[in-house]
PyMOL CGO cylinders between C-alpha atoms (Angstrom):
from pymol import cmd
from pymol.cgo import CYLINDER

trace = [
    CYLINDER, 31.08, -0.34, -2.00, 28.04, -2.09, -0.51, 0.3, 1, 1, 1, 1, 1, 1,
    CYLINDER, 28.04, -2.09, -0.51, 29.27, -1.45, 3.07, 0.3, 1, 1, 1, 1, 1, 1,
    CYLINDER, 29.27, -1.45, 3.07, 29.65, 2.27, 2.36, 0.3, 1, 1, 1, 1, 1, 1,
    CYLINDER, 29.65, 2.27, 2.36, 26.09, 2.47, 0.97, 0.3, 1, 1, 1, 1, 1, 1,
    CYLINDER, 26.09, 2.47, 0.97, 24.75, 0.42, 3.86, 0.3, 1, 1, 1, 1, 1, 1,
    CYLINDER, 24.75, 0.42, 3.86, 26.12, 3.01, 6.31, 0.3, 1, 1, 1, 1, 1, 1,
    CYLINDER, 26.12, 3.01, 6.31, 24.61, 6.04, 4.56, 0.3, 1, 1, 1, 1, 1, 1,
    CYLINDER, 24.61, 6.04, 4.56, 21.63, 7.76, 6.15, 0.3, 1, 1, 1, 1, 1, 1,
    CYLINDER, 21.63, 7.76, 6.15, 18.43, 8.01, 4.10, 0.3, 1, 1, 1, 1, 1, 1,
    CYLINDER, 18.43, 8.01, 4.10, 18.99, 11.58, 2.93, 0.3, 1, 1, 1, 1, 1, 1,
    CYLINDER, 18.99, 11.58, 2.93, 22.54, 10.93, 1.73, 0.3, 1, 1, 1, 1, 1, 1,
    CYLINDER, 22.54, 10.93, 1.73, 21.53, 7.73, -0.02, 0.3, 1, 1, 1, 1, 1, 1,
    CYLINDER, 21.53, 7.73, -0.02, 18.68, 9.45, -1.87, 0.3, 1, 1, 1, 1, 1, 1,
    CYLINDER, 18.68, 9.45, -1.87, 20.99, 12.32, -2.85, 0.3, 1, 1, 1, 1, 1, 1,
    CYLINDER, 20.99, 12.32, -2.85, 23.46, 9.80, -4.25, 0.3, 1, 1, 1, 1, 1, 1,
    CYLINDER, 23.46, 9.80, -4.25, 20.68, 8.07, -6.22, 0.3, 1, 1, 1, 1, 1, 1,
    CYLINDER, 20.68, 8.07, -6.22, 19.60, 11.39, -7.71, 0.3, 1, 1, 1, 1, 1, 1,
    CYLINDER, 19.60, 11.39, -7.71, 23.08, 12.04, -9.07, 0.3, 1, 1, 1, 1, 1, 1,
    CYLINDER, 23.08, 12.04, -9.07, 23.86, 8.49, -10.22, 0.3, 1, 1, 1, 1, 1, 1,
    CYLINDER, 23.86, 8.49, -10.22, 20.63, 7.33, -11.85, 0.3, 1, 1, 1, 1, 1, 1,
    CYLINDER, 20.63, 7.33, -11.85, 20.07, 5.98, -14.46, 0.3, 1, 1, 1, 1, 1, 1,
    CYLINDER, 20.07, 5.98, -14.46, 23.68, 5.03, -15.16, 0.3, 1, 1, 1, 1, 1, 1,
    CYLINDER, 23.68, 5.03, -15.16, 24.87, 3.67, -11.80, 0.3, 1, 1, 1, 1, 1, 1,
    CYLINDER, 24.87, 3.67, -11.80, 22.48, 1.43, -9.89, 0.3, 1, 1, 1, 1, 1, 1,
    CYLINDER, 22.48, 1.43, -9.89, 24.35, 0.71, -6.64, 0.3, 1, 1, 1, 1, 1, 1,
    CYLINDER, 24.35, 0.71, -6.64, 22.66, 3.39, -4.50, 0.3, 1, 1, 1, 1, 1, 1,
    CYLINDER, 22.66, 3.39, -4.50, 19.25, 2.60, -5.98, 0.3, 1, 1, 1, 1, 1, 1,
    CYLINDER, 19.25, 2.60, -5.98, 19.74, -1.08, -5.20, 0.3, 1, 1, 1, 1, 1, 1,
    CYLINDER, 19.74, -1.08, -5.20, 20.36, -0.10, -1.58, 0.3, 1, 1, 1, 1, 1, 1,
    CYLINDER, 20.36, -0.10, -1.58, 17.14, 1.97, -1.56, 0.3, 1, 1, 1, 1, 1, 1,
    CYLINDER, 17.14, 1.97, -1.56, 15.23, -1.06, -2.84, 0.3, 1, 1, 1, 1, 1, 1,
    CYLINDER, 15.23, -1.06, -2.84, 16.91, -3.34, -0.30, 0.3, 1, 1, 1, 1, 1, 1,
    CYLINDER, 16.91, -3.34, -0.30, 15.94, -1.03, 2.57, 0.3, 1, 1, 1, 1, 1, 1,
    CYLINDER, 15.94, -1.03, 2.57, 12.32, -0.53, 1.53, 0.3, 1, 1, 1, 1, 1, 1,
    CYLINDER, 12.32, -0.53, 1.53, 11.11, -3.46, -0.60, 0.3, 1, 1, 1, 1, 1, 1,
    CYLINDER, 11.11, -3.46, -0.60, 9.88, -5.62, 2.29, 0.3, 1, 1, 1, 1, 1, 1,
    CYLINDER, 9.88, -5.62, 2.29, 7.94, -2.74, 3.78, 0.3, 1, 1, 1, 1, 1, 1,
    CYLINDER, 7.94, -2.74, 3.78, 6.40, -1.72, 0.44, 0.3, 1, 1, 1, 1, 1, 1,
    CYLINDER, 6.40, -1.72, 0.44, 5.52, -5.35, -0.29, 0.3, 1, 1, 1, 1, 1, 1,
    CYLINDER, 5.52, -5.35, -0.29, 3.81, -5.76, 3.10, 0.3, 1, 1, 1, 1, 1, 1,
    CYLINDER, 3.81, -5.76, 3.10, 1.86, -2.54, 2.59, 0.3, 1, 1, 1, 1, 1, 1,
    CYLINDER, 1.86, -2.54, 2.59, 0.73, -3.70, -0.87, 0.3, 1, 1, 1, 1, 1, 1,
    CYLINDER, 0.73, -3.70, -0.87, -0.10, -7.21, 0.36, 0.3, 1, 1, 1, 1, 1, 1,
    CYLINDER, -0.10, -7.21, 0.36, -2.25, -5.91, 3.18, 0.3, 1, 1, 1, 1, 1, 1,
    CYLINDER, -2.25, -5.91, 3.18, -3.95, -3.40, 0.92, 0.3, 1, 1, 1, 1, 1, 1,
    CYLINDER, -3.95, -3.40, 0.92, -4.54, -5.78, -2.00, 0.3, 1, 1, 1, 1, 1, 1,
    CYLINDER, -4.54, -5.78, -2.00, -5.01, -9.04, -0.12, 0.3, 1, 1, 1, 1, 1, 1,
    CYLINDER, -5.01, -9.04, -0.12, -2.83, -11.33, -2.27, 0.3, 1, 1, 1, 1, 1, 1,
    CYLINDER, -2.83, -11.33, -2.27, 0.90, -11.95, -2.39, 0.3, 1, 1, 1, 1, 1, 1,
    CYLINDER, 0.90, -11.95, -2.39, 0.96, -12.34, -6.17, 0.3, 1, 1, 1, 1, 1, 1,
    CYLINDER, 0.96, -12.34, -6.17, -0.67, -8.99, -6.82, 0.3, 1, 1, 1, 1, 1, 1,
    CYLINDER, -0.67, -8.99, -6.82, 1.47, -7.37, -4.11, 0.3, 1, 1, 1, 1, 1, 1,
    CYLINDER, 1.47, -7.37, -4.11, 4.64, -8.63, -5.82, 0.3, 1, 1, 1, 1, 1, 1,
    CYLINDER, 4.64, -8.63, -5.82, 3.55, -7.13, -9.14, 0.3, 1, 1, 1, 1, 1, 1,
    CYLINDER, 3.55, -7.13, -9.14, 2.57, -3.81, -7.59, 0.3, 1, 1, 1, 1, 1, 1,
    CYLINDER, 2.57, -3.81, -7.59, 5.80, -3.66, -5.56, 0.3, 1, 1, 1, 1, 1, 1,
    CYLINDER, 5.80, -3.66, -5.56, 7.78, -4.00, -8.80, 0.3, 1, 1, 1, 1, 1, 1,
    CYLINDER, 7.78, -4.00, -8.80, 5.67, -1.24, -10.35, 0.3, 1, 1, 1, 1, 1, 1,
    CYLINDER, 5.67, -1.24, -10.35, 6.32, 0.99, -7.34, 0.3, 1, 1, 1, 1, 1, 1,
    CYLINDER, 6.32, 0.99, -7.34, 10.08, 0.65, -7.64, 0.3, 1, 1, 1, 1, 1, 1,
    CYLINDER, 10.08, 0.65, -7.64, 9.98, 1.17, -11.40, 0.3, 1, 1, 1, 1, 1, 1,
    CYLINDER, 9.98, 1.17, -11.40, 8.16, 4.45, -10.78, 0.3, 1, 1, 1, 1, 1, 1,
    CYLINDER, 8.16, 4.45, -10.78, 10.65, 5.39, -8.07, 0.3, 1, 1, 1, 1, 1, 1,
    CYLINDER, 10.65, 5.39, -8.07, 13.53, 4.60, -10.45, 0.3, 1, 1, 1, 1, 1, 1,
    CYLINDER, 13.53, 4.60, -10.45, 12.15, 6.97, -13.08, 0.3, 1, 1, 1, 1, 1, 1,
    CYLINDER, 12.15, 6.97, -13.08, 11.03, 9.71, -10.68, 0.3, 1, 1, 1, 1, 1, 1,
    CYLINDER, 11.03, 9.71, -10.68, 13.86, 9.72, -8.13, 0.3, 1, 1, 1, 1, 1, 1,
    CYLINDER, 13.86, 9.72, -8.13, 16.19, 12.02, -10.11, 0.3, 1, 1, 1, 1, 1, 1,
    CYLINDER, 16.19, 12.02, -10.11, 13.45, 14.69, -9.90, 0.3, 1, 1, 1, 1, 1, 1,
    CYLINDER, 13.45, 14.69, -9.90, 12.69, 14.09, -6.18, 0.3, 1, 1, 1, 1, 1, 1,
    CYLINDER, 12.69, 14.09, -6.18, 13.15, 17.50, -4.57, 0.3, 1, 1, 1, 1, 1, 1,
    CYLINDER, 13.15, 17.50, -4.57, 13.10, 16.46, -0.93, 0.3, 1, 1, 1, 1, 1, 1,
    CYLINDER, 13.10, 16.46, -0.93, 10.18, 18.69, 0.06, 0.3, 1, 1, 1, 1, 1, 1,
    CYLINDER, 10.18, 18.69, 0.06, 8.83, 15.73, 2.03, 0.3, 1, 1, 1, 1, 1, 1,
    CYLINDER, 8.83, 15.73, 2.03, 10.61, 12.81, 3.62, 0.3, 1, 1, 1, 1, 1, 1,
    CYLINDER, 10.61, 12.81, 3.62, 11.64, 10.14, 1.14, 0.3, 1, 1, 1, 1, 1, 1,
    CYLINDER, 11.64, 10.14, 1.14, 9.62, 7.52, 3.02, 0.3, 1, 1, 1, 1, 1, 1,
    CYLINDER, 9.62, 7.52, 3.02, 6.47, 9.66, 2.77, 0.3, 1, 1, 1, 1, 1, 1,
    CYLINDER, 6.47, 9.66, 2.77, 7.04, 10.16, -0.96, 0.3, 1, 1, 1, 1, 1, 1,
    CYLINDER, 7.04, 10.16, -0.96, 7.68, 6.43, -1.48, 0.3, 1, 1, 1, 1, 1, 1,
    CYLINDER, 7.68, 6.43, -1.48, 4.51, 5.37, 0.30, 0.3, 1, 1, 1, 1, 1, 1,
    CYLINDER, 4.51, 5.37, 0.30, 2.45, 7.90, -1.59, 0.3, 1, 1, 1, 1, 1, 1,
    CYLINDER, 2.45, 7.90, -1.59, 3.65, 6.19, -4.79, 0.3, 1, 1, 1, 1, 1, 1,
    CYLINDER, 3.65, 6.19, -4.79, 2.85, 2.79, -3.28, 0.3, 1, 1, 1, 1, 1, 1,
    CYLINDER, 2.85, 2.79, -3.28, -0.68, 3.86, -2.34, 0.3, 1, 1, 1, 1, 1, 1,
    CYLINDER, -0.68, 3.86, -2.34, -1.27, 5.30, -5.82, 0.3, 1, 1, 1, 1, 1, 1,
    CYLINDER, -1.27, 5.30, -5.82, -0.14, 2.02, -7.38, 0.3, 1, 1, 1, 1, 1, 1,
    CYLINDER, -0.14, 2.02, -7.38, -2.40, 0.05, -5.02, 0.3, 1, 1, 1, 1, 1, 1,
    CYLINDER, -2.40, 0.05, -5.02, -5.35, 2.28, -5.96, 0.3, 1, 1, 1, 1, 1, 1,
    CYLINDER, -5.35, 2.28, -5.96, -4.62, 1.68, -9.65, 0.3, 1, 1, 1, 1, 1, 1,
    CYLINDER, -4.62, 1.68, -9.65, -4.46, -2.08, -9.09, 0.3, 1, 1, 1, 1, 1, 1,
    CYLINDER, -4.46, -2.08, -9.09, -7.82, -2.04, -7.27, 0.3, 1, 1, 1, 1, 1, 1,
    CYLINDER, -7.82, -2.04, -7.27, -9.40, -0.03, -10.09, 0.3, 1, 1, 1, 1, 1, 1,
    CYLINDER, -9.40, -0.03, -10.09, -8.08, -2.54, -12.63, 0.3, 1, 1, 1, 1, 1, 1,
    CYLINDER, -8.08, -2.54, -12.63, -9.43, -5.38, -10.49, 0.3, 1, 1, 1, 1, 1, 1,
    CYLINDER, -9.43, -5.38, -10.49, -12.87, -3.74, -10.30, 0.3, 1, 1, 1, 1, 1, 1,
    CYLINDER, -12.87, -3.74, -10.30, -12.90, -3.40, -14.06, 0.3, 1, 1, 1, 1, 1, 1,
    CYLINDER, -12.90, -3.40, -14.06, -11.87, -7.06, -14.43, 0.3, 1, 1, 1, 1, 1, 1,
    CYLINDER, -11.87, -7.06, -14.43, -14.52, -8.25, -11.94, 0.3, 1, 1, 1, 1, 1, 1,
    CYLINDER, -14.52, -8.25, -11.94, -17.25, -6.29, -13.72, 0.3, 1, 1, 1, 1, 1, 1,
    CYLINDER, -17.25, -6.29, -13.72, -16.18, -7.89, -16.99, 0.3, 1, 1, 1, 1, 1, 1,
    CYLINDER, -16.18, -7.89, -16.99, -16.34, -11.41, -15.56, 0.3, 1, 1, 1, 1, 1, 1,
    CYLINDER, -16.34, -11.41, -15.56, -19.86, -11.40, -14.14, 0.3, 1, 1, 1, 1, 1, 1,
    CYLINDER, -19.86, -11.40, -14.14, -21.13, -14.98, -13.96, 0.3, 1, 1, 1, 1, 1, 1,
    CYLINDER, -21.13, -14.98, -13.96, -24.76, -14.07, -14.70, 0.3, 1, 1, 1, 1, 1, 1,
    CYLINDER, -24.76, -14.07, -14.70, -26.02, -14.73, -11.14, 0.3, 1, 1, 1, 1, 1, 1,
    CYLINDER, -26.02, -14.73, -11.14, -25.14, -11.26, -9.89, 0.3, 1, 1, 1, 1, 1, 1,
    CYLINDER, -25.14, -11.26, -9.89, -21.77, -12.47, -8.59, 0.3, 1, 1, 1, 1, 1, 1,
    CYLINDER, -21.77, -12.47, -8.59, -18.43, -12.48, -10.27, 0.3, 1, 1, 1, 1, 1, 1,
    CYLINDER, -18.43, -12.48, -10.27, -16.09, -15.30, -11.13, 0.3, 1, 1, 1, 1, 1, 1,
    CYLINDER, -16.09, -15.30, -11.13, -13.55, -13.55, -8.89, 0.3, 1, 1, 1, 1, 1, 1,
    CYLINDER, -13.55, -13.55, -8.89, -15.92, -13.84, -5.91, 0.3, 1, 1, 1, 1, 1, 1,
    CYLINDER, -15.92, -13.84, -5.91, -16.54, -17.51, -6.69, 0.3, 1, 1, 1, 1, 1, 1,
    CYLINDER, -16.54, -17.51, -6.69, -12.81, -18.22, -6.74, 0.3, 1, 1, 1, 1, 1, 1,
    CYLINDER, -12.81, -18.22, -6.74, -12.46, -16.66, -3.29, 0.3, 1, 1, 1, 1, 1, 1,
    CYLINDER, -12.46, -16.66, -3.29, -15.29, -18.79, -1.93, 0.3, 1, 1, 1, 1, 1, 1,
    CYLINDER, -15.29, -18.79, -1.93, -13.67, -21.99, -3.22, 0.3, 1, 1, 1, 1, 1, 1,
    CYLINDER, -13.67, -21.99, -3.22, -10.33, -21.23, -1.57, 0.3, 1, 1, 1, 1, 1, 1,
    CYLINDER, -10.33, -21.23, -1.57, -9.51, -23.62, 1.31, 0.3, 1, 1, 1, 1, 1, 1,
    CYLINDER, -9.51, -23.62, 1.31, -7.12, -22.94, 4.18, 0.3, 1, 1, 1, 1, 1, 1,
    CYLINDER, -7.12, -22.94, 4.18, -5.65, -25.28, 6.82, 0.3, 1, 1, 1, 1, 1, 1,
    CYLINDER, -5.65, -25.28, 6.82, -7.65, -25.39, 10.06, 0.3, 1, 1, 1, 1, 1, 1,
    CYLINDER, -7.65, -25.39, 10.06, -4.91, -23.86, 12.19, 0.3, 1, 1, 1, 1, 1, 1,
    CYLINDER, -4.91, -23.86, 12.19, -4.71, -20.83, 9.88, 0.3, 1, 1, 1, 1, 1, 1,
    CYLINDER, -4.71, -20.83, 9.88, -8.47, -20.51, 9.47, 0.3, 1, 1, 1, 1, 1, 1,
    CYLINDER, -8.47, -20.51, 9.47, -9.24, -17.89, 12.11, 0.3, 1, 1, 1, 1, 1, 1,
    CYLINDER, -9.24, -17.89, 12.11, -6.33, -15.64, 11.11, 0.3, 1, 1, 1, 1, 1, 1,
    CYLINDER, -6.33, -15.64, 11.11, -7.32, -15.91, 7.47, 0.3, 1, 1, 1, 1, 1, 1,
    CYLINDER, -7.32, -15.91, 7.47, -10.96, -15.28, 8.34, 0.3, 1, 1, 1, 1, 1, 1,
    CYLINDER, -10.96, -15.28, 8.34, -10.02, -12.18, 10.35, 0.3, 1, 1, 1, 1, 1, 1,
    CYLINDER, -10.02, -12.18, 10.35, -7.81, -10.86, 7.55, 0.3, 1, 1, 1, 1, 1, 1,
    CYLINDER, -7.81, -10.86, 7.55, -10.57, -11.46, 5.01, 0.3, 1, 1, 1, 1, 1, 1,
    CYLINDER, -10.57, -11.46, 5.01, -13.05, -9.68, 7.24, 0.3, 1, 1, 1, 1, 1, 1,
    CYLINDER, -13.05, -9.68, 7.24, -10.76, -6.64, 7.62, 0.3, 1, 1, 1, 1, 1, 1,
    CYLINDER, -10.76, -6.64, 7.62, -10.20, -6.54, 3.85, 0.3, 1, 1, 1, 1, 1, 1,
    CYLINDER, -10.20, -6.54, 3.85, -13.93, -6.84, 3.23, 0.3, 1, 1, 1, 1, 1, 1,
    CYLINDER, -13.93, -6.84, 3.23, -14.65, -4.02, 5.67, 0.3, 1, 1, 1, 1, 1, 1,
    CYLINDER, -14.65, -4.02, 5.67, -12.01, -1.78, 4.07, 0.3, 1, 1, 1, 1, 1, 1,
    CYLINDER, -12.01, -1.78, 4.07, -13.50, -2.62, 0.65, 0.3, 1, 1, 1, 1, 1, 1,
    CYLINDER, -13.50, -2.62, 0.65, -16.92, -1.40, 1.78, 0.3, 1, 1, 1, 1, 1, 1,
    CYLINDER, -16.92, -1.40, 1.78, -15.58, 1.96, 2.95, 0.3, 1, 1, 1, 1, 1, 1,
    CYLINDER, -15.58, 1.96, 2.95, -15.25, 5.08, 0.85, 0.3, 1, 1, 1, 1, 1, 1,
    CYLINDER, -15.25, 5.08, 0.85, -11.79, 5.20, -0.80, 0.3, 1, 1, 1, 1, 1, 1,
    CYLINDER, -11.79, 5.20, -0.80, -10.68, 8.26, 1.20, 0.3, 1, 1, 1, 1, 1, 1,
    CYLINDER, -10.68, 8.26, 1.20, -11.53, 6.53, 4.50, 0.3, 1, 1, 1, 1, 1, 1,
    CYLINDER, -11.53, 6.53, 4.50, -9.91, 3.27, 3.49, 0.3, 1, 1, 1, 1, 1, 1,
    CYLINDER, -9.91, 3.27, 3.49, -6.81, 5.11, 2.31, 0.3, 1, 1, 1, 1, 1, 1,
    CYLINDER, -6.81, 5.11, 2.31, -6.19, 6.94, 5.57, 0.3, 1, 1, 1, 1, 1, 1,
    CYLINDER, -6.19, 6.94, 5.57, -6.58, 3.73, 7.59, 0.3, 1, 1, 1, 1, 1, 1,
    CYLINDER, -6.58, 3.73, 7.59, -4.24, 1.89, 5.23, 0.3, 1, 1, 1, 1, 1, 1,
    CYLINDER, -4.24, 1.89, 5.23, -1.61, 4.60, 5.54, 0.3, 1, 1, 1, 1, 1, 1,
    CYLINDER, -1.61, 4.60, 5.54, -1.86, 4.56, 9.34, 0.3, 1, 1, 1, 1, 1, 1,
    CYLINDER, -1.86, 4.56, 9.34, -2.01, 0.83, 10.04, 0.3, 1, 1, 1, 1, 1, 1,
    CYLINDER, -2.01, 0.83, 10.04, -0.57, -0.87, 6.98, 0.3, 1, 1, 1, 1, 1, 1,
    CYLINDER, -0.57, -0.87, 6.98, 1.92, 1.83, 6.05, 0.3, 1, 1, 1, 1, 1, 1,
    CYLINDER, 1.92, 1.83, 6.05, 2.65, 2.50, 9.72, 0.3, 1, 1, 1, 1, 1, 1,
    CYLINDER, 2.65, 2.50, 9.72, 2.84, 6.24, 9.05, 0.3, 1, 1, 1, 1, 1, 1,
    CYLINDER, 2.84, 6.24, 9.05, 2.25, 8.78, 11.81, 0.3, 1, 1, 1, 1, 1, 1,
    CYLINDER, 2.25, 8.78, 11.81, -0.64, 11.21, 11.47, 0.3, 1, 1, 1, 1, 1, 1,
    CYLINDER, -0.64, 11.21, 11.47, 1.93, 13.93, 10.70, 0.3, 1, 1, 1, 1, 1, 1,
    CYLINDER, 1.93, 13.93, 10.70, 3.38, 11.85, 7.84, 0.3, 1, 1, 1, 1, 1, 1,
    CYLINDER, 3.38, 11.85, 7.84, -0.11, 11.08, 6.57, 0.3, 1, 1, 1, 1, 1, 1,
    CYLINDER, -0.11, 11.08, 6.57, -0.94, 14.80, 6.55, 0.3, 1, 1, 1, 1, 1, 1,
    CYLINDER, -0.94, 14.80, 6.55, 2.21, 15.41, 4.54, 0.3, 1, 1, 1, 1, 1, 1,
    CYLINDER, 2.21, 15.41, 4.54, 1.47, 12.51, 2.19, 0.3, 1, 1, 1, 1, 1, 1,
    CYLINDER, 1.47, 12.51, 2.19, -2.10, 13.66, 1.56, 0.3, 1, 1, 1, 1, 1, 1,
    CYLINDER, -2.10, 13.66, 1.56, -1.07, 17.33, 1.51, 0.3, 1, 1, 1, 1, 1, 1,
    CYLINDER, -1.07, 17.33, 1.51, -3.63, 18.24, 4.19, 0.3, 1, 1, 1, 1, 1, 1,
    CYLINDER, -3.63, 18.24, 4.19, -3.44, 20.02, 7.52, 0.3, 1, 1, 1, 1, 1, 1,
    CYLINDER, -3.44, 20.02, 7.52, -2.74, 17.88, 10.56, 0.3, 1, 1, 1, 1, 1, 1,
    CYLINDER, -2.74, 17.88, 10.56, -6.04, 18.83, 12.22, 0.3, 1, 1, 1, 1, 1, 1,
    CYLINDER, -6.04, 18.83, 12.22, -8.00, 17.82, 9.11, 0.3, 1, 1, 1, 1, 1, 1,
    CYLINDER, -8.00, 17.82, 9.11, -6.05, 14.57, 8.90, 0.3, 1, 1, 1, 1, 1, 1,
    CYLINDER, -6.05, 14.57, 8.90, -6.81, 13.75, 12.53, 0.3, 1, 1, 1, 1, 1, 1,
    CYLINDER, -6.81, 13.75, 12.53, -10.50, 14.42, 11.98, 0.3, 1, 1, 1, 1, 1, 1,
    CYLINDER, -10.50, 14.42, 11.98, -10.56, 12.22, 8.84, 0.3, 1, 1, 1, 1, 1, 1,
    CYLINDER, -10.56, 12.22, 8.84, -8.70, 9.48, 10.67, 0.3, 1, 1, 1, 1, 1, 1,
    CYLINDER, -8.70, 9.48, 10.67, -11.08, 9.40, 13.65, 0.3, 1, 1, 1, 1, 1, 1,
    CYLINDER, -11.08, 9.40, 13.65, -14.13, 9.48, 11.38, 0.3, 1, 1, 1, 1, 1, 1,
    CYLINDER, -14.13, 9.48, 11.38, -12.67, 6.63, 9.33, 0.3, 1, 1, 1, 1, 1, 1,
    CYLINDER, -12.67, 6.63, 9.33, -12.05, 4.63, 12.52, 0.3, 1, 1, 1, 1, 1, 1,
    CYLINDER, -12.05, 4.63, 12.52, -15.66, 5.10, 13.58, 0.3, 1, 1, 1, 1, 1, 1,
    CYLINDER, -15.66, 5.10, 13.58, -16.91, 4.06, 10.16, 0.3, 1, 1, 1, 1, 1, 1,
    CYLINDER, -16.91, 4.06, 10.16, -14.62, 1.01, 10.17, 0.3, 1, 1, 1, 1, 1, 1,
    CYLINDER, -14.62, 1.01, 10.17, -15.90, -0.07, 13.60, 0.3, 1, 1, 1, 1, 1, 1,
    CYLINDER, -15.90, -0.07, 13.60, -19.54, 0.20, 12.52, 0.3, 1, 1, 1, 1, 1, 1,
    CYLINDER, -19.54, 0.20, 12.52, -18.98, -1.68, 9.27, 0.3, 1, 1, 1, 1, 1, 1,
    CYLINDER, -18.98, -1.68, 9.27, -16.82, -4.32, 10.93, 0.3, 1, 1, 1, 1, 1, 1,
    CYLINDER, -16.82, -4.32, 10.93, -19.50, -5.04, 13.54, 0.3, 1, 1, 1, 1, 1, 1,
    CYLINDER, -19.50, -5.04, 13.54, -22.15, -5.22, 10.82, 0.3, 1, 1, 1, 1, 1, 1,
    CYLINDER, -22.15, -5.22, 10.82, -20.14, -7.46, 8.48, 0.3, 1, 1, 1, 1, 1, 1,
    CYLINDER, -20.14, -7.46, 8.48, -18.07, -9.59, 10.80, 0.3, 1, 1, 1, 1, 1, 1,
    CYLINDER, -18.07, -9.59, 10.80, -19.63, -9.97, 14.23, 0.3, 1, 1, 1, 1, 1, 1,
]
cmd.load_cgo(trace, "trace")
């Protein structure tokens, strides 16, 4: 059975999930197998921690499990999946902001910030970690719409056409937003990191 599912194209696999869920899980398990690593990497890059990315990845696939029988196929499955992932990442960031505000240490900083400062990394990983932190910090300083489009393009590895479909905008508007976001990222990155 697993070999048959492994050989199905995306559209056929999704169609099978729609008819089988919630009673038969084989096709859904294949969907998870095909996409979990990619969703996890997207969430990890967006959120910055593996632990939070694992939790959000589970949430994404729970949402997919419940929503897949109603998926109408108006967009590509991958586009639909990553829209769910981005929404879950946004929710996690909002929860984090609420948590950080609630844990202010009285000196204008948060306990969360202090924990990040105390984190130590091995010397050989230092520059990569520093670069990743700097990119995350820059994305965190951007407006959510700008950060989102860059995350979809570079972390989600979606084309501008797929991003336009995901955001339900025209391709020309998506291109304009993307290039403006890139300019903003460059300016902020130079200010914060160089």
